[in-house]
PDB file with one MODEL, atoms N, CA, C and O in Angstrom:
MODEL        1
ATOM      1  N   MET A   1       0.842  -1.177   0.000  1.00  0.00           N
ATOM      2  CA  MET A   1       0.000   0.000   0.000  1.00  0.00           C
ATOM      3  C   MET A   1       0.890   1.244   0.000  1.00  0.00           C
ATOM      4  O   MET A   1       1.784   1.379   0.836  1.00  0.00           O
ATOM      5  N   LYS A   2       0.639   2.137  -0.931  1.00  0.00           N
ATOM      6  CA  LYS A   2       1.403   3.378  -1.021  1.00  0.00           C
ATOM      7  C   LYS A   2       0.911   4.364   0.030  1.00  0.00           C
ATOM      8  O   LYS A   2      -0.271   4.398   0.372  1.00  0.00           O
ATOM      9  N   LYS A   3       1.849   5.165   0.534  1.00  0.00           N
ATOM     10  CA  LYS A   3       1.507   6.230   1.467  1.00  0.00           C
ATOM     11  C   LYS A   3       1.894   7.559   0.856  1.00  0.00           C
ATOM     12  O   LYS A   3       2.837   7.648   0.070  1.00  0.00           O
ATOM     13  N   LEU A   4       1.164   8.578   1.221  1.00  0.00           N
ATOM     14  CA  LEU A   4       1.428   9.922   0.711  1.00  0.00           C
ATOM     15  C   LEU A   4       2.444  10.602   1.621  1.00  0.00           C
ATOM     16  O   LEU A   4       2.221  10.748   2.822  1.00  0.00           O
ATOM     17  N   PHE A   5       3.565  11.017   1.029  1.00  0.00           N
ATOM     18  CA  PHE A   5       4.601  11.752   1.731  1.00  0.00           C
ATOM     19  C   PHE A   5       4.959  12.984   0.920  1.00  0.00           C
ATOM     20  O   PHE A   5       4.731  13.030  -0.289  1.00  0.00           O
ATOM     21  N   ARG A   6       5.529  13.995   1.596  1.00  0.00           N
ATOM     22  CA  ARG A   6       6.144  15.103   0.881  1.00  0.00           C
ATOM     23  C   ARG A   6       7.503  14.619   0.412  1.00  0.00           C
ATOM     24  O   ARG A   6       8.287  14.100   1.207  1.00  0.00           O
ATOM     25  N   SER A   7       7.784  14.781  -0.851  1.00  0.00           N
ATOM     26  CA  SER A   7       9.024  14.281  -1.436  1.00  0.00           C
ATOM     27  C   SER A   7      10.218  15.068  -0.926  1.00  0.00           C
ATOM     28  O   SER A   7      10.166  16.290  -0.787  1.00  0.00           O
ATOM     29  N   SER A   8      11.298  14.343  -0.650  1.00  0.00           N
ATOM     30  CA  SER A   8      12.528  15.019  -0.239  1.00  0.00           C
ATOM     31  C   SER A   8      13.481  15.191  -1.416  1.00  0.00           C
ATOM     32  O   SER A   8      14.462  15.928  -1.313  1.00  0.00           O
ATOM     33  N   THR A   9      13.206  14.524  -2.527  1.00  0.00           N
ATOM     34  CA  THR A   9      14.084  14.617  -3.690  1.00  0.00           C
ATOM     35  C   THR A   9      13.458  15.392  -4.840  1.00  0.00           C
ATOM     36  O   THR A   9      14.175  16.057  -5.588  1.00  0.00           O
ATOM     37  N   ASP A  10      12.155  15.325  -4.999  1.00  0.00           N
ATOM     38  CA  ASP A  10      11.462  15.983  -6.109  1.00  0.00           C
ATOM     39  C   ASP A  10      10.621  17.115  -5.548  1.00  0.00           C
ATOM     40  O   ASP A  10       9.393  17.030  -5.511  1.00  0.00           O
ATOM     41  N   LYS A  11      11.289  18.182  -5.111  1.00  0.00           N
ATOM     42  CA  LYS A  11      10.543  19.276  -4.501  1.00  0.00           C
ATOM     43  C   LYS A  11      10.981  20.616  -5.043  1.00  0.00           C
ATOM     44  O   LYS A  11      12.136  20.804  -5.427  1.00  0.00           O
ATOM     45  N   GLN A  12      10.047  21.540  -5.070  1.00  0.00           N
ATOM     46  CA  GLN A  12      10.317  22.923  -5.441  1.00  0.00           C
ATOM     47  C   GLN A  12      10.092  23.829  -4.237  1.00  0.00           C
ATOM     48  O   GLN A  12      10.925  24.688  -3.948  1.00  0.00           O
ATOM     49  N   VAL A  13       8.983  23.648  -3.537  1.00  0.00           N
ATOM     50  CA  VAL A  13       8.680  24.458  -2.364  1.00  0.00           C
ATOM     51  C   VAL A  13       8.723  23.576  -1.116  1.00  0.00           C
ATOM     52  O   VAL A  13       9.640  23.685  -0.302  1.00  0.00           O
ATOM     53  N   SER A  14       7.732  22.707  -0.975  1.00  0.00           N
ATOM     54  CA  SER A  14       7.700  21.851   0.215  1.00  0.00           C
ATOM     55  C   SER A  14       7.752  20.361  -0.125  1.00  0.00           C
ATOM     56  O   SER A  14       7.867  19.529   0.774  1.00  0.00           O
ATOM     57  N   GLY A  15       7.668  20.018  -1.403  1.00  0.00           N
ATOM     58  CA  GLY A  15       7.700  18.616  -1.808  1.00  0.00           C
ATOM     59  C   GLY A  15       6.336  17.977  -1.914  1.00  0.00           C
ATOM     60  O   GLY A  15       6.231  16.785  -2.203  1.00  0.00           O
ATOM     61  N   LEU A  16       5.280  18.755  -1.684  1.00  0.00           N
ATOM     62  CA  LEU A  16       3.931  18.205  -1.698  1.00  0.00           C
ATOM     63  C   LEU A  16       3.520  17.753  -3.103  1.00  0.00           C
ATOM     64  O   LEU A  16       2.982  16.657  -3.259  1.00  0.00           O
ATOM     65  N   CYS A  17       3.758  18.564  -4.106  1.00  0.00           N
ATOM     66  CA  CYS A  17       3.388  18.179  -5.479  1.00  0.00           C
ATOM     67  C   CYS A  17       4.205  16.983  -5.954  1.00  0.00           C
ATOM     68  O   CYS A  17       3.673  16.107  -6.634  1.00  0.00           O
ATOM     69  N   GLY A  18       5.481  16.934  -5.608  1.00  0.00           N
ATOM     70  CA  GLY A  18       6.319  15.797  -5.968  1.00  0.00           C
ATOM     71  C   GLY A  18       5.851  14.516  -5.289  1.00  0.00           C
ATOM     72  O   GLY A  18       5.836  13.451  -5.907  1.00  0.00           O
ATOM     73  N   GLY A  19       5.471  14.618  -4.027  1.00  0.00           N
ATOM     74  CA  GLY A  19       4.961  13.458  -3.308  1.00  0.00           C
ATOM     75  C   GLY A  19       3.612  13.006  -3.840  1.00  0.00           C
ATOM     76  O   GLY A  19       3.352  11.808  -3.949  1.00  0.00           O
ATOM     77  N   LEU A  20       2.756  13.959  -4.170  1.00  0.00           N
ATOM     78  CA  LEU A  20       1.448  13.625  -4.735  1.00  0.00           C
ATOM     79  C   LEU A  20       1.596  12.973  -6.101  1.00  0.00           C
ATOM     80  O   LEU A  20       0.865  12.039  -6.430  1.00  0.00           O
ATOM     81  N   ALA A  21       2.542  13.464  -6.897  1.00  0.00           N
ATOM     82  CA  ALA A  21       2.797  12.866  -8.206  1.00  0.00           C
ATOM     83  C   ALA A  21       3.296  11.433  -8.064  1.00  0.00           C
ATOM     84  O   ALA A  21       2.875  10.548  -8.809  1.00  0.00           O
ATOM     85  N   SER A  22       4.177  11.209  -7.122  1.00  0.00           N
ATOM     86  CA  SER A  22       4.685   9.856  -6.878  1.00  0.00           C
ATOM     87  C   SER A  22       3.562   8.937  -6.402  1.00  0.00           C
ATOM     88  O   SER A  22       3.494   7.773  -6.798  1.00  0.00           O
ATOM     89  N   PHE A  23       2.691   9.461  -5.557  1.00  0.00           N
ATOM     90  CA  PHE A  23       1.564   8.688  -5.040  1.00  0.00           C
ATOM     91  C   PHE A  23       0.589   8.305  -6.149  1.00  0.00           C
ATOM     92  O   PHE A  23       0.072   7.189  -6.176  1.00  0.00           O
ATOM     93  N   LEU A  24       0.343   9.249  -7.070  1.00  0.00           N
ATOM     94  CA  LEU A  24      -0.609   9.014  -8.157  1.00  0.00           C
ATOM     95  C   LEU A  24       0.025   8.328  -9.361  1.00  0.00           C
ATOM     96  O   LEU A  24      -0.686   7.815 -10.225  1.00  0.00           O
ATOM     97  N   GLY A  25       1.356   8.313  -9.426  1.00  0.00           N
ATOM     98  CA  GLY A  25       2.037   7.663 -10.546  1.00  0.00           C
ATOM     99  C   GLY A  25       2.075   8.506 -11.807  1.00  0.00           C
ATOM    100  O   GLY A  25       2.081   7.972 -12.916  1.00  0.00           O
ATOM    101  N   VAL A  26       2.102   9.832 -11.640  1.00  0.00           N
ATOM    102  CA  VAL A  26       2.182  10.735 -12.785  1.00  0.00           C
ATOM    103  C   VAL A  26       3.431  11.604 -12.640  1.00  0.00           C
ATOM    104  O   VAL A  26       4.095  11.583 -11.603  1.00  0.00           O
ATOM    105  N   ASP A  27       3.742  12.365 -13.683  1.00  0.00           N
ATOM    106  CA  ASP A  27       4.894  13.249 -13.656  1.00  0.00           C
ATOM    107  C   ASP A  27       4.606  14.437 -12.737  1.00  0.00           C
ATOM    108  O   ASP A  27       3.489  14.952 -12.713  1.00  0.00           O
ATOM    109  N   SER A  28       5.605  14.863 -11.990  1.00  0.00           N
ATOM    110  CA  SER A  28       5.406  15.949 -11.031  1.00  0.00           C
ATOM    111  C   SER A  28       5.138  17.283 -11.723  1.00  0.00           C
ATOM    112  O   SER A  28       4.503  18.161 -11.139  1.00  0.00           O
ATOM    113  N   THR A  29       5.608  17.446 -12.947  1.00  0.00           N
ATOM    114  CA  THR A  29       5.339  18.683 -13.688  1.00  0.00           C
ATOM    115  C   THR A  29       3.850  18.847 -13.952  1.00  0.00           C
ATOM    116  O   THR A  29       3.326  19.959 -13.890  1.00  0.00           O
ATOM    117  N   VAL A  30       3.175  17.759 -14.244  1.00  0.00           N
ATOM    118  CA  VAL A  30       1.730  17.800 -14.483  1.00  0.00           C
ATOM    119  C   VAL A  30       1.005  18.248 -13.217  1.00  0.00           C
ATOM    120  O   VAL A  30       0.109  19.089 -13.277  1.00  0.00           O
ATOM    121  N   VAL A  31       1.388  17.693 -12.085  1.00  0.00           N
ATOM    122  CA  VAL A  31       0.749  18.057 -10.815  1.00  0.00           C
ATOM    123  C   VAL A  31       1.011  19.522 -10.487  1.00  0.00           C
ATOM    124  O   VAL A  31       0.118  20.225 -10.013  1.00  0.00           O
ATOM    125  N   ARG A  32       2.228  19.981 -10.736  1.00  0.00           N
ATOM    126  CA  ARG A  32       2.551  21.385 -10.469  1.00  0.00           C
ATOM    127  C   ARG A  32       1.771  22.337 -11.369  1.00  0.00           C
ATOM    128  O   ARG A  32       1.294  23.376 -10.913  1.00  0.00           O
ATOM    129  N   LEU A  33       1.641  21.982 -12.647  1.00  0.00           N
ATOM    130  CA  LEU A  33       0.858  22.822 -13.566  1.00  0.00           C
ATOM    131  C   LEU A  33      -0.608  22.878 -13.155  1.00  0.00           C
ATOM    132  O   LEU A  33      -1.227  23.941 -13.200  1.00  0.00           O
ATOM    133  N   ILE A  34      -1.159  21.750 -12.761  1.00  0.00           N
ATOM    134  CA  ILE A  34      -2.552  21.720 -12.293  1.00  0.00           C
ATOM    135  C   ILE A  34      -2.700  22.581 -11.045  1.00  0.00           C
ATOM    136  O   ILE A  34      -3.682  23.311 -10.911  1.00  0.00           O
ATOM    137  N   ALA A  35      -1.735  22.503 -10.131  1.00  0.00           N
ATOM    138  CA  ALA A  35      -1.795  23.302  -8.907  1.00  0.00           C
ATOM    139  C   ALA A  35      -1.747  24.800  -9.211  1.00  0.00           C
ATOM    140  O   ALA A  35      -2.460  25.582  -8.584  1.00  0.00           O
ATOM    141  N   VAL A  36      -0.908  25.201 -10.172  1.00  0.00           N
ATOM    142  CA  VAL A  36      -0.807  26.620 -10.536  1.00  0.00           C
ATOM    143  C   VAL A  36      -2.104  27.094 -11.175  1.00  0.00           C
ATOM    144  O   VAL A  36      -2.605  28.165 -10.831  1.00  0.00           O
ATOM    145  N   VAL A  37      -2.655  26.316 -12.097  1.00  0.00           N
ATOM    146  CA  VAL A  37      -3.906  26.706 -12.760  1.00  0.00           C
ATOM    147  C   VAL A  37      -5.045  26.790 -11.745  1.00  0.00           C
ATOM    148  O   VAL A  37      -5.838  27.731 -11.771  1.00  0.00           O
ATOM    149  N   LEU A  38      -5.121  25.794 -10.846  1.00  0.00           N
ATOM    150  CA  LEU A  38      -6.161  25.840  -9.813  1.00  0.00           C
ATOM    151  C   LEU A  38      -5.951  27.013  -8.864  1.00  0.00           C
ATOM    152  O   LEU A  38      -6.921  27.620  -8.410  1.00  0.00           O
ATOM    153  N   GLY A  39      -4.705  27.337  -8.561  1.00  0.00           N
ATOM    154  CA  GLY A  39      -4.421  28.478  -7.691  1.00  0.00           C
ATOM    155  C   GLY A  39      -4.878  29.793  -8.288  1.00  0.00           C
ATOM    156  O   GLY A  39      -5.367  30.672  -7.579  1.00  0.00           O
ATOM    157  N   ILE A  40      -4.718  29.923  -9.590  1.00  0.00           N
ATOM    158  CA  ILE A  40      -5.155  31.143 -10.274  1.00  0.00           C
ATOM    159  C   ILE A  40      -6.685  31.184 -10.395  1.00  0.00           C
ATOM    160  O   ILE A  40      -7.302  32.221 -10.152  1.00  0.00           O
ATOM    161  N   CYS A  41      -7.278  30.072 -10.764  1.00  0.00           N
ATOM    162  CA  CYS A  41      -8.724  30.036 -10.995  1.00  0.00           C
ATOM    163  C   CYS A  41      -9.547  30.050  -9.708  1.00  0.00           C
ATOM    164  O   CYS A  41     -10.717  30.430  -9.731  1.00  0.00           O
ATOM    165  N   SER A  42      -8.957  29.644  -8.597  1.00  0.00           N
ATOM    166  CA  SER A  42      -9.729  29.558  -7.352  1.00  0.00           C
ATOM    167  C   SER A  42      -9.503  30.770  -6.454  1.00  0.00           C
ATOM    168  O   SER A  42      -9.900  30.761  -5.288  1.00  0.00           O
ATOM    169  N   PHE A  43      -8.872  31.806  -6.986  1.00  0.00           N
ATOM    170  CA  PHE A  43      -8.622  33.040  -6.235  1.00  0.00           C
ATOM    171  C   PHE A  43      -7.848  32.792  -4.944  1.00  0.00           C
ATOM    172  O   PHE A  43      -8.090  33.461  -3.939  1.00  0.00           O
ATOM    173  N   GLY A  44      -6.917  31.832  -4.963  1.00  0.00           N
ATOM    174  CA  GLY A  44      -6.047  31.609  -3.825  1.00  0.00           C
ATOM    175  C   GLY A  44      -6.468  30.510  -2.863  1.00  0.00           C
ATOM    176  O   GLY A  44      -5.723  30.187  -1.937  1.00  0.00           O
ATOM    177  N   THR A  45      -7.644  29.929  -3.060  1.00  0.00           N
ATOM    178  CA  THR A  45      -8.090  28.859  -2.173  1.00  0.00           C
ATOM    179  C   THR A  45      -7.166  27.655  -2.257  1.00  0.00           C
ATOM    180  O   THR A  45      -6.889  27.013  -1.244  1.00  0.00           O
ATOM    181  N   THR A  46      -6.691  27.346  -3.445  1.00  0.00           N
ATOM    182  CA  THR A  46      -5.776  26.221  -3.621  1.00  0.00           C
ATOM    183  C   THR A  46      -4.455  26.464  -2.894  1.00  0.00           C
ATOM    184  O   THR A  46      -3.848  25.529  -2.372  1.00  0.00           O
ATOM    185  N   ILE A  47      -4.015  27.714  -2.861  1.00  0.00           N
ATOM    186  CA  ILE A  47      -2.776  28.039  -2.155  1.00  0.00           C
ATOM    187  C   ILE A  47      -2.945  27.794  -0.661  1.00  0.00           C
ATOM    188  O   ILE A  47      -2.035  27.275  -0.014  1.00  0.00           O
ATOM    189  N   LEU A  48      -4.089  28.159  -0.111  1.00  0.00           N
ATOM    190  CA  LEU A  48      -4.374  27.910   1.299  1.00  0.00           C
ATOM    191  C   LEU A  48      -4.417  26.408   1.588  1.00  0.00           C
ATOM    192  O   LEU A  48      -3.870  25.953   2.593  1.00  0.00           O
ATOM    193  N   ILE A  49      -5.060  25.648   0.717  1.00  0.00           N
ATOM    194  CA  ILE A  49      -5.120  24.186   0.876  1.00  0.00           C
ATOM    195  C   ILE A  49      -3.721  23.596   0.766  1.00  0.00           C
ATOM    196  O   ILE A  49      -3.385  22.675   1.510  1.00  0.00           O
ATOM    197  N   TYR A  50      -2.904  24.106  -0.144  1.00  0.00           N
ATOM    198  CA  TYR A  50      -1.525  23.635  -0.297  1.00  0.00           C
ATOM    199  C   TYR A  50      -0.729  23.862   0.990  1.00  0.00           C
ATOM    200  O   TYR A  50       0.000  22.976   1.437  1.00  0.00           O
ATOM    201  N   LEU A  51      -0.870  25.036   1.574  1.00  0.00           N
ATOM    202  CA  LEU A  51      -0.136  25.346   2.798  1.00  0.00           C
ATOM    203  C   LEU A  51      -0.583  24.463   3.967  1.00  0.00           C
ATOM    204  O   LEU A  51       0.247  23.998   4.748  1.00  0.00           O
ATOM    205  N   ILE A  52      -1.870  24.238   4.082  1.00  0.00           N
ATOM    206  CA  ILE A  52      -2.385  23.371   5.146  1.00  0.00           C
ATOM    207  C   ILE A  52      -1.925  21.937   4.929  1.00  0.00           C
ATOM    208  O   ILE A  52      -1.511  21.270   5.877  1.00  0.00           O
ATOM    209  N   ALA A  53      -1.992  21.456   3.691  1.00  0.00           N
ATOM    210  CA  ALA A  53      -1.557  20.088   3.391  1.00  0.00           C
ATOM    211  C   ALA A  53      -0.057  19.921   3.624  1.00  0.00           C
ATOM    212  O   ALA A  53       0.391  18.848   4.028  1.00  0.00           O
ATOM    213  N   SER A  54       0.719  20.973   3.372  1.00  0.00           N
ATOM    214  CA  SER A  54       2.161  20.899   3.620  1.00  0.00           C
ATOM    215  C   SER A  54       2.469  20.730   5.100  1.00  0.00           C
ATOM    216  O   SER A  54       3.488  20.142   5.463  1.00  0.00           O
ATOM    217  N   LEU A  55       1.599  21.237   5.944  1.00  0.00           N
ATOM    218  CA  LEU A  55       1.781  21.064   7.386  1.00  0.00           C
ATOM    219  C   LEU A  55       1.306  19.696   7.864  1.00  0.00           C
ATOM    220  O   LEU A  55       1.842  19.154   8.830  1.00  0.00           O
ATOM    221  N   ILE A  56       0.302  19.136   7.190  1.00  0.00           N
ATOM    222  CA  ILE A  56      -0.301  17.870   7.640  1.00  0.00           C
ATOM    223  C   ILE A  56       0.418  16.648   7.081  1.00  0.00           C
ATOM    224  O   ILE A  56       0.663  15.690   7.815  1.00  0.00           O
ATOM    225  N   VAL A  57       0.759  16.665   5.798  1.00  0.00           N
ATOM    226  CA  VAL A  57       1.380  15.499   5.148  1.00  0.00           C
ATOM    227  C   VAL A  57       2.816  15.355   5.651  1.00  0.00           C
ATOM    228  O   VAL A  57       3.583  16.317   5.610  1.00  0.00           O
ATOM    229  N   PRO A  58       3.189  14.158   6.127  1.00  0.00           N
ATOM    230  CA  PRO A  58       4.542  13.982   6.676  1.00  0.00           C
ATOM    231  C   PRO A  58       5.619  13.978   5.597  1.00  0.00           C
ATOM    232  O   PRO A  58       5.349  13.693   4.430  1.00  0.00           O
ATOM    233  N   LYS A  59       6.846  14.299   6.011  1.00  0.00           N
ATOM    234  CA  LYS A  59       7.989  14.249   5.092  1.00  0.00           C
ATOM    235  C   LYS A  59       8.337  12.804   4.801  1.00  0.00           C
ATOM    236  O   LYS A  59       8.090  11.911   5.612  1.00  0.00           O
ATOM    237  N   GLU A  60       8.904  12.594   3.649  1.00  0.00           N
ATOM    238  CA  GLU A  60       9.344  11.267   3.238  1.00  0.00           C
ATOM    239  C   GLU A  60      10.461  10.793   4.174  1.00  0.00           C
ATOM    240  O   GLU A  60      11.438  11.515   4.377  1.00  0.00           O
ATOM    241  N   PRO A  61      10.333   9.590   4.747  1.00  0.00           N
ATOM    242  CA  PRO A  61      11.388   9.106   5.645  1.00  0.00           C
ATOM    243  C   PRO A  61      12.713   8.928   4.904  1.00  0.00           C
ATOM    244  O   PRO A  61      12.730   8.652   3.705  1.00  0.00           O
ATOM    245  N   THR A  62      13.800   9.086   5.616  1.00  0.00           N
ATOM    246  CA  THR A  62      15.126   8.903   5.033  1.00  0.00           C
ATOM    247  C   THR A  62      15.295   7.452   4.618  1.00  0.00           C
ATOM    248  O   THR A  62      14.995   6.541   5.389  1.00  0.00           O
ATOM    249  N   GLY A  63      15.777   7.235   3.397  1.00  0.00           N
ATOM    250  CA  GLY A  63      15.974   5.879   2.896  1.00  0.00           C
ATOM    251  C   GLY A  63      14.732   5.275   2.280  1.00  0.00           C
ATOM    252  O   GLY A  63      14.745   4.102   1.906  1.00  0.00           O
ATOM    253  N   PHE A  64      13.653   6.043   2.160  1.00  0.00           N
ATOM    254  CA  PHE A  64      12.412   5.536   1.571  1.00  0.00           C
ATOM    255  C   PHE A  64      12.492   5.668   0.059  1.00  0.00           C
ATOM    256  O   PHE A  64      12.789   6.744  -0.459  1.00  0.00           O
ATOM    257  N   TYR A  65      12.228   4.582  -0.646  1.00  0.00           N
ATOM    258  CA  TYR A  65      12.229   4.605  -2.107  1.00  0.00           C
ATOM    259  C   TYR A  65      10.883   4.120  -2.609  1.00  0.00           C
ATOM    260  O   TYR A  65      10.338   3.140  -2.101  1.00  0.00           O
ATOM    261  N   SER A  66      10.354   4.799  -3.597  1.00  0.00           N
ATOM    262  CA  SER A  66       9.118   4.330  -4.205  1.00  0.00           C
ATOM    263  C   SER A  66       9.437   3.190  -5.167  1.00  0.00           C
ATOM    264  O   SER A  66      10.595   2.968  -5.521  1.00  0.00           O
ATOM    265  N   TYR A  67       8.424   2.490  -5.573  1.00  0.00           N
ATOM    266  CA  TYR A  67       8.618   1.332  -6.436  1.00  0.00           C
ATOM    267  C   TYR A  67       9.110   1.709  -7.826  1.00  0.00           C
ATOM    268  O   TYR A  67       9.741   0.896  -8.501  1.00  0.00           O
ATOM    269  N   ASP A  68       8.829   2.928  -8.261  1.00  0.00           N
ATOM    270  CA  ASP A  68       9.231   3.329  -9.601  1.00  0.00           C
ATOM    271  C   ASP A  68      10.462   4.238  -9.578  1.00  0.00           C
ATOM    272  O   ASP A  68      10.685   4.994 -10.524  1.00  0.00           O
ATOM    273  N   ASP A  69      11.260   4.175  -8.518  1.00  0.00           N
ATOM    274  CA  ASP A  69      12.459   4.985  -8.407  1.00  0.00           C
ATOM    275  C   ASP A  69      13.551   4.403  -9.315  1.00  0.00           C
ATOM    276  O   ASP A  69      13.973   3.266  -9.105  1.00  0.00           O
ATOM    277  N   PRO A  70      14.015   5.160 -10.318  1.00  0.00           N
ATOM    278  CA  PRO A  70      15.014   4.617 -11.248  1.00  0.00           C
ATOM    279  C   PRO A  70      16.379   4.389 -10.609  1.00  0.00           C
ATOM    280  O   PRO A  70      17.191   3.640 -11.152  1.00  0.00           O
ATOM    281  N   PHE A  71      16.645   5.016  -9.472  1.00  0.00           N
ATOM    282  CA  PHE A  71      17.937   4.863  -8.821  1.00  0.00           C
ATOM    283  C   PHE A  71      17.976   3.683  -7.860  1.00  0.00           C
ATOM    284  O   PHE A  71      19.053   3.278  -7.420  1.00  0.00           O
ATOM    285  N   ASN A  72      16.827   3.133  -7.535  1.00  0.00           N
ATOM    286  CA  ASN A  72      16.760   2.000  -6.631  1.00  0.00           C
ATOM    287  C   ASN A  72      16.643   0.722  -7.476  1.00  0.00           C
ATOM    288  O   ASN A  72      15.535   0.319  -7.830  1.00  0.00           O
ATOM    289  N   GLN A  73      17.755   0.095  -7.794  1.00  0.00           N
ATOM    290  CA  GLN A  73      17.729  -1.076  -8.640  1.00  0.00           C
ATOM    291  C   GLN A  73      17.946  -2.361  -7.870  1.00  0.00           C
ATOM    292  O   GLN A  73      18.044  -3.429  -8.475  1.00  0.00           O
ATOM    293  N   PHE A  74      18.025  -2.288  -6.559  1.00  0.00           N
ATOM    294  CA  PHE A  74      18.297  -3.481  -5.773  1.00  0.00           C
ATOM    295  C   PHE A  74      17.108  -3.877  -4.941  1.00  0.00           C
ATOM    296  O   PHE A  74      17.166  -4.868  -4.213  1.00  0.00           O
TER     297      PHE A  74
ENDMDL
END
C-alpha cells in the first residue's frame, strides 16, 4: 500500500506536489501545472489548501524509495 509523503528529492517548495505525483504515478510537472492553474482560478483557495496540506502530510522518511524509483535497482 502506497503512502502519501512530501518528497525530499522531487521538490520545489515543500515537496507536496512531488509526493502527490509519486503517489498518483504521474509526472510531477503535471501536478505542479494543475496546482498553478487551480491556484489562479480559485482566487487563492488552492494556495491555502496547499499550505495546510504541507503542514499535515509527513515528510518522506530517510531511505524511503518508491517502487518506480530509477535509482533504486536493488
